[in-house]
C-alpha positions as CSV (number, residue, x, y, z in Angstrom):
1,M,69.8,46.7,87.4
2,T,73.5,48.4,87.8
3,K,73.4,52.6,87.9
4,E,76.3,54.4,85.6
5,R,77.7,56.5,87.2
6,K,79.2,59.6,86.1
7,I,82.1,62.1,86.2
8,S,82.0,65.6,87.4
9,Q,83.6,67.9,84.4
10,A,85.5,69.2,87.4
11,S,86.6,65.9,88.8
12,L,88.4,65.0,85.9
13,E,90.7,69.1,85.4
14,N,91.5,68.0,88.8
15,L,92.9,64.9,87.9
16,K,94.5,66.9,84.8
17,L,96.5,69.2,87.0
18,G,97.7,66.3,89.0
19,A,98.2,65.1,92.3
20,I,100.1,68.5,92.5
21,A,98.9,71.5,91.6
22,R,96.6,69.9,94.3
23,R,98.1,70.0,96.9
24,K,98.6,73.8,97.5
25,G,102.1,73.3,98.9
26,K,100.8,71.3,102.1
27,V,102.9,68.7,103.0
28,R,101.6,65.6,104.4
29,V,102.5,64.3,107.7
30,T,102.0,61.8,110.7
31,L,100.9,63.1,114.2
32,S,100.4,61.4,116.6
33,L,98.0,64.3,119.1
34,L,95.9,63.3,122.7
35,P,92.6,62.0,122.5
36,T,91.3,65.8,124.2
37,T,92.9,67.6,121.2
38,I,91.1,65.7,118.6
39,Q,88.3,66.2,120.6
40,W,88.7,69.7,120.5
41,L,89.2,69.5,116.5
42,K,86.9,67.7,115.8
43,K,84.9,70.0,118.0
44,H,85.9,73.4,116.7
45,D,86.1,72.1,112.9
46,A,83.3,74.0,111.2
47,N,83.9,72.9,107.3
48,G,85.6,69.5,108.8
49,N,88.8,69.7,108.0
50,M,90.9,69.4,110.7
51,S,94.1,70.2,108.6
52,E,93.4,73.6,108.1
53,C,91.6,73.9,111.5
54,V,94.7,73.4,113.2
55,D,96.7,75.9,110.7
56,E,94.4,78.6,111.1
57,I,95.9,77.7,114.9
58,V,98.8,78.3,113.9
59,R,98.9,80.9,112.0
60,R,97.0,82.4,114.5
61,I,99.4,82.0,117.5
62,V,102.6,83.0,115.3
63,A,100.3,86.9,114.0
64,G,99.8,86.8,118.5
65,E,95.9,86.7,118.3
66,L,95.9,83.8,120.8
67,V,99.4,84.4,122.3
68,K,100.0,87.2,124.9
69,P,103.5,88.5,124.9
70,S,105.7,87.7,127.4
71,V,106.8,89.8,129.9
72,D,109.9,88.3,129.9
73,K,111.1,88.9,127.0
74,P,111.6,91.5,124.8
75,A,109.0,91.6,121.2
């Protein structure tokens, strides 16, 4: 006896939109990271998505929330 697999209506709607609509402006890249970086990301990633964690870290760096301004360089 095999179970019949059901597909949710939301999944069907997402398929109709196509891959580009689901991408949300993101670009897939391959990075080589140190094992300690990967461990840190896994430990600090609240929702299971390392890419979102990296995006948030970069956003905070750009906003000046994670780094102190350099004394040598004017803002």
